[in-house]
C-alpha positions as CSV (number, residue, x, y, z in Angstrom):
1,X,114.7,112.4,131.9
2,X,111.8,110.6,130.3
3,X,108.3,111.2,131.4
4,X,106.9,108.1,133.0
5,X,103.2,107.3,133.5
6,X,102.0,106.0,136.9
7,X,101.8,102.2,137.1
8,X,98.0,102.2,136.8
9,X,98.2,103.9,133.4
10,X,101.0,101.8,131.9
11,X,99.9,99.2,129.4
12,X,101.5,95.8,129.4
13,X,101.4,93.4,126.5
14,X,100.5,89.9,127.7
15,X,100.8,88.3,124.3
16,X,103.2,89.2,121.5
17,X,101.8,90.3,118.2
18,X,103.2,87.2,116.5
19,X,101.6,84.9,119.0
20,X,98.2,86.7,118.7
21,X,98.3,86.3,115.0
22,X,99.3,82.7,115.2
23,X,96.4,82.0,117.6
24,X,94.0,83.7,115.2
25,X,95.2,81.4,112.4
26,X,94.9,78.3,114.4
27,X,91.4,79.2,115.6
28,X,90.2,80.0,112.0
29,X,91.5,76.6,110.8
30,X,89.9,74.8,113.7
31,X,86.5,76.5,113.1
32,X,86.6,76.1,109.3
33,X,86.6,79.8,108.8
34,X,88.5,81.6,106.0
35,X,92.0,82.6,107.0
36,X,92.3,86.3,108.1
37,X,94.2,88.5,105.8
38,X,96.9,90.5,107.6
39,X,98.4,93.9,106.7
40,X,101.7,95.6,107.4
41,X,101.6,99.2,108.4
42,X,105.2,100.3,109.3
43,X,105.5,103.4,111.5
44,X,107.4,106.3,109.9
45,X,111.0,106.9,110.9
46,X,111.8,110.1,112.7
47,X,113.3,112.8,110.4
48,X,115.8,113.9,113.0
49,X,117.9,111.5,115.1
50,X,119.3,113.0,118.3
51,X,122.4,111.1,119.4
52,X,123.5,113.7,121.8
53,X,121.2,114.2,124.8
54,X,122.0,116.4,127.7
């Protein structure tokens, strides 16, 4: 069974990452600022996949 945090400690994402980035682009365009340069940092895959759990 997975360990769950109490509701007070659970984080909820109110805006998707895509929407936050889109809003940043629109705001920069409206304010005449240079466009932000994004970066992509993929998370590493696990080295061992466990398909059989008890």
